[in-house]
Structure formats: structure tokens, C-alpha cells
C-alpha positions as CSV (number, residue, x, y, z in Angstrom):
1,X,-87.5,92.3,-99.1
2,X,-84.0,90.9,-99.5
3,X,-81.1,93.3,-98.8
4,X,-77.4,92.5,-99.6
5,X,-74.6,94.5,-98.0
6,X,-71.1,94.3,-99.6
7,X,-68.4,94.4,-96.9
8,X,-64.6,94.1,-97.1
9,X,-61.8,93.1,-94.7
10,X,-59.2,95.9,-94.7
11,X,-55.9,96.4,-92.8
12,X,-56.6,97.6,-89.2
13,X,-53.6,100.0,-89.1
14,X,-51.2,102.0,-91.2
15,X,-48.2,99.6,-90.9
16,X,-48.9,97.8,-94.1
17,X,-46.2,96.6,-96.6
18,X,-46.5,96.5,-100.4
19,X,-45.1,93.8,-102.6
20,X,-42.8,95.7,-104.9
21,X,-43.2,93.2,-107.8
22,X,-47.0,92.7,-107.9
23,X,-48.0,96.0,-106.2
24,X,-50.5,94.3,-103.9
25,X,-50.8,94.7,-100.2
26,X,-49.1,92.1,-98.0
27,X,-52.0,91.2,-95.7
28,X,-50.5,88.1,-93.9
29,X,-49.9,88.8,-90.3
30,X,-51.6,92.2,-90.4
31,X,-54.5,93.0,-88.1
32,X,-57.7,93.4,-90.1
33,X,-61.2,94.9,-89.6
34,X,-64.4,95.7,-91.4
35,X,-64.0,98.6,-93.8
36,X,-65.3,101.6,-91.7
37,X,-67.6,102.8,-94.5
38,X,-69.2,99.3,-94.6
39,X,-70.3,99.7,-91.0
40,X,-72.5,102.6,-92.2
41,X,-73.9,100.4,-95.0
42,X,-74.7,97.7,-92.4
43,X,-76.5,100.1,-90.1
44,X,-78.5,101.5,-93.1
45,X,-79.7,98.0,-93.8
46,X,-80.7,97.5,-90.1
47,X,-82.6,100.8,-90.1
48,X,-84.5,99.9,-93.4
49,X,-85.4,96.5,-91.9
50,X,-87.2,98.4,-89.1
51,X,-89.5,99.9,-91.6
52,X,-89.9,97.1,-94.1
53,X,-89.7,93.4,-93.3
54,X,-86.3,92.3,-94.7
55,X,-83.7,89.6,-94.7
56,X,-80.1,91.0,-94.6
57,X,-77.2,89.1,-96.2
58,X,-73.6,90.2,-96.6
59,X,-71.2,89.4,-99.4
60,X,-67.4,89.7,-99.1
61,X,-64.6,88.8,-101.5
62,X,-61.2,87.8,-100.1
63,X,-59.1,84.9,-98.7
64,X,-60.6,82.5,-96.2
65,X,-59.7,84.7,-93.2
66,X,-62.2,87.3,-94.5
67,X,-64.8,85.1,-92.9
68,X,-63.9,87.0,-89.7
69,X,-65.7,90.2,-90.9
70,X,-68.8,88.1,-91.9
71,X,-68.8,86.6,-88.4
72,X,-68.6,90.1,-87.0
73,X,-71.6,91.2,-89.1
74,X,-73.6,88.2,-87.7
75,X,-73.0,89.6,-84.2
76,X,-74.5,92.9,-85.3
77,X,-77.7,91.3,-86.6
78,X,-77.0,90.1,-90.2
79,X,-79.0,87.0,-91.2
80,X,-76.8,85.3,-93.9
81,X,-73.2,85.6,-95.2
82,X,-71.4,84.6,-98.4
83,X,-67.7,84.7,-99.1
84,X,-66.4,84.9,-102.6
85,X,-63.0,83.3,-102.5
86,X,-60.8,81.9,-105.2
87,X,-57.2,82.3,-106.3
88,X,-58.5,83.3,-109.7
89,X,-59.9,86.5,-108.1
90,X,-56.5,87.6,-106.7
91,X,-54.9,90.9,-107.9
92,X,-58.1,92.3,-109.2
93,X,-58.4,96.1,-109.9
94,X,-61.7,97.9,-109.4
95,X,-63.1,96.7,-112.7
96,X,-62.4,93.0,-112.1
97,X,-63.4,93.3,-108.4
98,X,-66.8,94.8,-109.4
99,X,-67.4,92.1,-112.0
100,X,-66.6,89.3,-109.6
101,X,-68.9,90.8,-106.9
102,X,-71.7,91.3,-109.4
103,X,-71.4,87.6,-110.3
104,X,-71.5,86.7,-106.7
105,X,-74.6,88.8,-106.1
106,X,-76.3,87.0,-109.0
107,X,-75.4,83.7,-107.4
108,X,-77.1,84.8,-104.2
109,X,-80.5,84.9,-106.0
110,X,-83.1,87.7,-106.2
111,X,-82.0,90.8,-104.3
112,X,-84.1,93.9,-104.0
113,X,-81.5,96.3,-102.5
114,X,-77.7,96.3,-102.5
115,X,-76.0,98.7,-100.1
116,X,-72.3,99.5,-100.2
117,X,-70.1,101.8,-98.2
118,X,-69.0,104.8,-100.3
119,X,-65.4,103.5,-100.6
120,X,-62.8,101.4,-98.8
121,X,-59.9,102.7,-96.7
122,X,-57.4,100.5,-98.7
123,X,-58.5,101.7,-102.1
124,X,-60.4,105.0,-101.9
125,X,-61.7,104.7,-105.4
126,X,-65.5,104.9,-104.7
127,X,-66.0,103.1,-108.0
128,X,-66.9,99.5,-107.1
129,X,-70.5,100.1,-106.1
130,X,-71.5,102.0,-109.2
131,X,-69.6,99.6,-111.5
132,X,-71.4,96.6,-109.8
133,X,-74.7,98.3,-110.6
134,X,-73.8,98.8,-114.2
135,X,-72.8,95.1,-114.5
136,X,-76.1,94.1,-113.0
137,X,-78.1,96.6,-115.1
138,X,-79.9,98.2,-112.2
139,X,-80.3,101.8,-111.2
140,X,-77.9,103.2,-108.5
141,X,-77.3,106.3,-106.4
142,X,-74.0,107.2,-104.9
143,X,-73.1,109.4,-101.9
144,X,-76.4,108.8,-100.1
145,X,-76.2,110.9,-96.9
146,X,-79.8,110.4,-95.7
147,X,-82.6,107.9,-96.2
148,X,-85.9,109.9,-96.1
149,X,-88.5,107.3,-96.8
150,X,-88.7,103.5,-97.2
151,X,-91.5,101.6,-98.9
152,X,-91.9,98.1,-100.3
153,X,-91.4,99.5,-103.8
154,X,-88.8,102.3,-103.5
155,X,-86.4,104.5,-101.5
156,X,-86.4,108.2,-101.2
157,X,-82.9,109.5,-100.3
158,X,-80.7,112.5,-100.2
159,X,-77.4,112.4,-102.1
160,X,-74.5,114.7,-101.3
161,X,-73.2,115.8,-104.7
162,X,-70.6,118.1,-103.3
163,X,-72.1,121.5,-104.2
164,X,-75.7,120.4,-104.0
165,X,-77.9,118.0,-102.1
166,X,-80.3,116.1,-104.3
167,X,-83.5,114.3,-103.3
168,X,-84.0,111.2,-105.4
169,X,-86.5,108.3,-105.6
170,X,-85.1,104.9,-106.7
171,X,-87.1,101.8,-107.3
172,X,-86.0,98.2,-106.5
173,X,-84.0,96.4,-107.5
174,X,-81.3,99.0,-107.1
175,X,-77.9,99.8,-105.4
176,X,-76.9,102.7,-103.2
177,X,-73.6,103.7,-101.7
178,X,-73.7,105.5,-98.4
179,X,-71.7,108.2,-96.8
180,X,-70.2,108.0,-93.3
181,X,-72.4,109.5,-90.7
182,X,-75.7,108.4,-92.4
183,X,-76.4,106.5,-89.2
184,X,-74.4,105.7,-86.1
185,X,-73.2,102.1,-86.5
186,X,-74.1,99.7,-83.7
187,X,-71.6,97.6,-81.7
188,X,-71.4,93.9,-82.1
189,X,-73.5,91.9,-79.5
190,X,-71.8,89.3,-77.5
191,X,-75.0,87.3,-77.2
192,X,-75.4,87.4,-81.0
193,X,-71.8,86.3,-81.3
194,X,-72.5,83.2,-79.2
195,X,-75.8,82.5,-81.0
196,X,-74.2,82.6,-84.4
197,X,-70.9,81.0,-83.7
198,X,-71.8,77.9,-85.8
199,X,-73.9,79.7,-88.5
200,X,-72.8,78.6,-91.9
201,X,-70.9,81.0,-94.2
202,X,-71.4,79.9,-97.8
203,X,-68.2,80.0,-99.8
204,X,-68.5,80.7,-103.6
205,X,-65.6,79.9,-105.9
206,X,-65.0,80.6,-109.5
207,X,-66.8,77.4,-110.5
208,X,-70.0,78.6,-108.7
209,X,-70.4,81.6,-111.0
210,X,-72.4,81.8,-114.2
211,X,-69.6,83.5,-116.2
212,X,-66.5,81.3,-116.3
213,X,-64.5,83.5,-118.6
214,X,-61.2,83.7,-116.7
215,X,-60.2,86.8,-118.7
216,X,-62.7,88.8,-116.7
217,X,-61.4,88.1,-113.2
218,X,-58.3,88.8,-111.1
219,X,-55.2,90.1,-112.8
220,X,-56.4,88.7,-116.2
221,X,-59.5,91.0,-116.0
222,X,-57.7,94.1,-114.7
223,X,-56.8,96.7,-117.4
224,X,-55.3,99.0,-114.8
225,X,-51.5,99.3,-115.2
226,X,-49.7,100.4,-112.1
227,X,-46.3,102.0,-113.0
228,X,-45.0,102.3,-109.5
229,X,-46.1,101.6,-106.0
230,X,-44.4,102.2,-102.7
231,X,-44.9,102.6,-98.9
232,X,-45.6,106.2,-98.0
233,X,-43.1,107.8,-95.6
234,X,-44.0,107.8,-91.9
235,X,-45.4,111.1,-90.6
236,X,-43.4,111.9,-87.4
237,X,-46.1,114.3,-86.3
238,X,-48.5,111.3,-85.9
239,X,-46.1,109.1,-84.0
240,X,-46.3,108.9,-80.2
241,X,-43.6,111.0,-78.5
242,X,-42.2,110.1,-75.1
243,X,-39.9,112.6,-73.5
244,X,-37.4,112.2,-70.6
245,X,-38.4,111.7,-67.0
246,X,-41.8,110.7,-65.7
247,X,-43.4,109.8,-69.0
248,X,-40.6,107.2,-69.8
249,X,-40.7,105.9,-66.3
250,X,-44.5,105.4,-66.4
251,X,-44.3,103.7,-69.8
252,X,-41.7,101.3,-68.5
253,X,-43.8,100.4,-65.4
254,X,-46.9,99.8,-67.6
255,X,-44.9,97.5,-69.9
256,X,-43.5,95.6,-67.0
257,X,-47.0,95.0,-65.7
258,X,-48.1,93.9,-69.2
259,X,-50.7,96.6,-69.2
260,X,-49.4,97.9,-72.6
């Protein structure tokens, strides 16, 4: 079975600036990480692989530096990685993002199961997974909180619908989005990191996709109109407080020793 997990590189902290003209995040110089929900998607794929022989590949869309999260996924046990990267994809809303990712998945060949995190921490729409499935014309289940049974033909899962828990059976090819806590994500392996340091990451550009209608990608393919975007005010309750006396003195000593 071939499993594809969609992962995204997101800001690693809350100190992120927004371009007041374009309304997009300014990511240059900002620490980044794998979207936390995608870690649960990766672990779901690893757990399924234990039950049915599988090859796990990841797909990410972003600038060249997004290769870092693909490298990190290799150190967890992922077999192959693809980066979808082109200036024509920039500024995409959820609709254009979903379409580009769906085209990228098609370019990866036959895939039996696509797993996505429920949402991303820099968007929180929870729409990309289901929209991808619609573009690919495959069945999908969102908010999967538990995988009950895995066979070579289908999955049996529990889906958290808010007020009810539904048990559903879905046949391949299909897509699921998973909730946090479905499994405990594993840590990267240093040995795997060394072993996969030179593993190829395939880069797909606009010219590698079947559909070359530029009106469906990036800003051109984004019907969402943002009226206003701004940086949220800082929450003083969440900022570290250092009072007078011993705490300040200790902080100064630690900085002097370059411990913090």
C-alpha cells in the first residue's frame, strides 16, 4: 500500500509579522517547524504500516527551505519526500492550496491512502484536506480520532463529530484528516537523520503538473478577499515576568554564562 502524508512548515513561535499590503505571513528569518497536527498524521501512517506493508511518502508545498520538514520526516521513518515549490503557488488561499496539492499528489502516482492533520496552526481552517479529496474525487473522513481496524482494502475509524462519535468504514483510495492525540508522535531518530542525510527530495514545479492553467493557482486561483489583516496584540499574561531581586540576578548570571 502507498500512503501519502501532507505536511507543512509553519512558524515555530508567535512572533510573526504580517505584510500589510499582501496580507501574507513574513516567514523570512522566522524559526519554523512541522505543523503539530501533521505529526499525528505521520504517526498514524507509521502505525498503519505496522499492520499492512506500506510505503510512506510526504508531500509539502512551500519555498525551498520547506525541505527541512521533509528531512525531519525522514528521520522519523518516512520513505520518500516531494516538495511542491513554485512562485506561481505563492499567496494561495485554501482553495488554491488544495488544488495545487491535489495536482502534486496526482504527480506522485497511484496513492491508496492520504493522511492529513486536521488543520494547521497558521491557518486553522481545517478545509484543505476535504477540498483535496473533492478535487481528487475520492471519499474522505475528517476529524478521525481513532483507527479501529486496518486491512488491505479499507479502514475502520472513529470520527469525532462534536456531539457524537461515528464509526465509519472507508475504502481505498481515500483521504482522512486526524485529530491530535490519535497517537503519540515519535521523536526523530539521530541514526535515521544520518542515514537519510543525502536522500533525494523530489521538487515539483508548476511545469510538472498536469493542469497548467495559471488561473487555478496562487493569488490568481484564490477567490478569498481579505479586507483587513493585522498582528494581534501581545498578551501580557503570557509573557515571562521577572521581578526585582534574586530572579533578575539569576537571569543576568545565566545570560553571562551564555546558558540562556
